[in-house]
N, C-alpha and C positions, 0 to 999 in steps of 0.2 A: 329529127335525129336524136334529141334527148329522150323522146318517148320510146323510141326503139331501144336505146341504151338501157333505159329503166326496165323495160320488159325483159331484156336479156339478163340483167342482173337478178330480177325477180325469179326468172326460170332457173338460174343457177342456184339461188338460195333454196328454191323449192325442192331440188333434187329429183330423183327418178320418179317419185310419186306424183309430181306435178302440182303439189300444193305447198305454198309458202306460208308458214305460220305468221299471222298478223297482216298478210297482204290481201288475199282474196276474201278472207273471212270478214274483214272490215269493210270491203267495198260492196259485197253482196249481202243485203239484208236477208235473203232467203236462207243463207247458211245459218244465221242466228235463229231463224224460225225453225229450221229443221233440227238444229241442236236442242232448242227448247222443247219441241215435240218429243224427241227421243228421251230427253231427261224426264219429261212428265210421264211418258209411258213406263219408263223404268221405275219411277217413284210409285206408280200405281200398285206394283206387286207388294212391297212391304206395307203400303197403306191398306190394301185389301186384307192382308193377313191380320193387321192390327184391328181393322174394323170388325172382322169375324171374331177375334178374341174379345173385343170389348162387348159385342152383342151377346156372346155366350156368357160372359161374366155378369152382365146386367140381368140377363134372364135367370141366372143361377143364384142371384142374391136372396130370394125368399128362403130357399133351403139352407144356404150358407149362413144367413142371419140366425136361423133356428139352431143349426148344429155346429156352426163354426168350422174350424179346421178338422174337427173329428169326422166330418163327412168323408174325408179322403182316407181315413185310417180305420173306419168301422166296417165290418163285414156284414152286418145285419141289413136286410132289405125286405121290408114288409110294408107295402103301400096301404094296406088296410089299417094298420096301426100307425101310419105316418112315421115309420122308422126307416131311414135311408142311410146307406153306407156304400161307398164305391170300391172298397178294398178287394172284395171278391171278384168283381168285374175286371179291375186292373190286373189282378193276378192271372185270370184266365187269358186276357189279352197278351200279356208279356210272355206267359208260358207257351201259348200257341205260336207266337211269333218266333220265340227262341227255338222251339222244335223245328219249325219250318226252315229257319236259317241254318241250323245245324245239318239238316238234310240237303237243302237246295244249294247252299254255297259251295261245298266241295264237289257236289255232282255237277253243278253248272260250270265251274272252272274246269273240271276234268273233261266235260263234253266239249267245251270251247277249245281246250288244248288238243283233244283228239281230232277235232275238225280242222283246225288251222295248221297243226304240226305233223300229224301222223296219217290222216285219212288220205286216200288217193285224190288227186286233183278233181277228177270227174265226179266224185261222190261228195265233195265238200259242200257245194251249194245245195244239193238235194237234202243232205243231212241237216244243214242249218235251217232250210225251209221247213222241214218236218217238225223240228223242235220249236221254231218260232211260231208255227201255226197254232200252238197251244195258247199263245198270248191272245189270240182272237176269239177264243171260246168264252162265252159269257160265264160269269161266276155262278149263276144259278144252275147251269149245266153241270159244273163241277160239283155243286151241292147235291144235285140229283144222283150223279154218279157215285159220290161218296156215300149217300144214304142207302142206295139200293145195291151197290156193288162192293165198295170198299168196306163199309161197316160190317156187312155179313162175313166178308172174308177175314177181317180182323177178328171178329168174334169167334169164328170157327177155327182159324189156324194160327194167327199171329199172337193174339192175346194169351192163349194158353201157353205158348212157347215163352213169351216174355214173363209170365208168372213163374215159370220154372227157372229161366235164365234171363236176366239176373235176379228176378224175384223182388222181394221186399227191399226197401220201403216204397220204391217208385212204381212197381208193377204188382199190384195185389188185386184180388177179386172184390166183388163179382164183375166179370167182363160182359159188356153188352154190345160193344162195337161203337157206341156213341160216347165219345170220350175226348179228353184233351189231346191224347196222342193221335187219334183219328183226325181230329180237326187240324192238328199240326201237319200231318201227312198230306191232307188235301191242300192246305195252303202252300206247302212245299212244292207240290206239282204245279200250282198256279204261278208261283214266283220263279220257277226254274227257267222259263224262257227269258225272263228279264236278265237274270244273272248270266246266262249263256250268251245272249245277243250282245250285251255290253262288253263282256270279256272277249268275245270273238273279235269285235271291232278294235279293242285295245291291242290284242295280240297281232292283228293284221297291221297295225300301225307301227309295230317294232321293225326297224330297218333290217333287211336281210343281211347287211354287212355285219351286224352283231352276231348273228347265228354263224355266219361263215368264219368270223374271227375266232369264235369259241371252238369250232370244229378244227380250224387250222392249228390251234394250240394243243390239239390232242384230246379234247374233251369228247366224251361219249355223247350219243344223241340226247340222252336224258340230262346229262350235265349241261349241254349247250342250251337246252330248253329251260332248265332251272336258272342258269346264270344269265343268259342273254335274252330270255323272254319273260319269265316270271318275275325276276327281280326288278327290271325297269317298269313292269306293268303293275306293280303293287298298288300305287295310288288309284289306277283305273279299276282294279279288282275291288278295292274298298268302296269306290264309288258305285260299282254294280251292286254290292251288298247293301249300300245305303238305299238305292232305289227299290231293291227288293224288300227291304225292311219297311219302307213306307207303305207298300201295298199290303204287306203282311199285317201291319198294325191296324189298318183301316178296313180289312176284308170283313164283309157283313154276311151276305146271303149264304155262301158256302159254309162258313163257320156256324151260322145259326142252325143249319140243317143237320149237323153231325156232332156238335159239341155237347149236346144233352141238355143245355139250358137250365142248369142248376147252379145258382150263385153260391159257391162254397170254395174254401181254400183247403186243399188236401194235397198230400205228397203223392198220392196214387194217381199216376198219369192215365190209368185206365178208367178212372171215374169220370162222371159228368161234371161239367163246369159251365161257365158263361163268360162272355166278353163284353166290353163296353159297347162296341158297335152292335152286337147281337141284342143286348138289352134294350138299346134305343129302338132298334127295328121291331122287336117283339112287343114292346109296351107303349110306344108313343101313341098309337091309335086307340089304345084302351085306357089311357090315363084320363081320369075324370076330374081330379082335383088339381088346383093350381100348384100345390106343393109337389105332387107327383110329376107334373110337367117340369117344374123347376129342377127337380132332382135328375130327371132325364137330360135336361139341358146341361146340368152340372157334369154329368157323365161325358157329354160331348166336349165340354170345356176341358175336362181332365184328359180325354183322348187327344185333343188338339195340343195340349201342353206337353204330354208325353212324346208325341210325334216331333214337336219342335225341339225339345231338349235332346232327344236322341239324334236328330239330324244335325244339330249344332255340335254335339260331341263327336259325331262321326266326321263332320266336315273338318273339325280341328285335328282329328286323327289323320285325315287325308293330307292336310297341310304339313303336319309333322313328318309323315312318311315321305312326302314329296321333297321336303327340305333335306331330309337325311339322304335320299337318293341323289340329290344334286351335289351334296358334299362328297359322297362316294364317287360320283362321276368326275368331280374336279380332282380328287386325289388320284 
């Protein structure tokens, strides 16, 4: 009788979920083991990132001991003279990613809005499938397409137009088609499916009651989309841009084939440049000295650091926007 009474009290305390804190967990050692396994698996992620960071730092010590902090602010790169600097490669990486995000972010959000809010119901899945198929194309294919199709097109039609409008200082000659701008456009096409797919899922998660409420209050179709869809979805949109940025920063083969591979810092976006990932891919097999290998590893260390810092900043931005949206919803 007492056992049945205790079971009933335990079930009441457990609630609808069926688990009472402090009851079943203490009786069943399997729960503790399962909890420990999950905690260990979760801890492996930051530990793995830390292990990679430490390995890269240790391998970078020879060149860092020789040049110090100046390695990250020097633009000279001459393996023959044992002169190494990462600034030109960091500049190419950041500029290529910035161009790609400026093109892909508004385009991806616009395509996702068109598919979820304005396209006919029968055409939405097909349109989403066509765009998302681009995500399955290998990066080397994008590189070949950029080298043999986009670069000649840019050289013949787009670059001369940009040299006239808007012209200097960002678009000056000579134009060859292999440039920072071309690399940015290729990466933009590569990250477009990521932005579109994530934003589409975010927009579909918005309750229809919000759209209907906005329309019932007299809003136009665009006003309803702006107030009831875009505003609540802002944290998700920023998250989509974060994911796209991660791929843009680390893209290697496609950028290597169209960026021109010239480590220099220039305001001319039509000129050749180089990126951190491209330099590592191009020179790692040809590095003969220990100092050259250490310098390439230091480039990887810098790329890893830039990626981590930008992702942390973007995550803080997402949290800030999410809190602001919550305050607005409460008011």
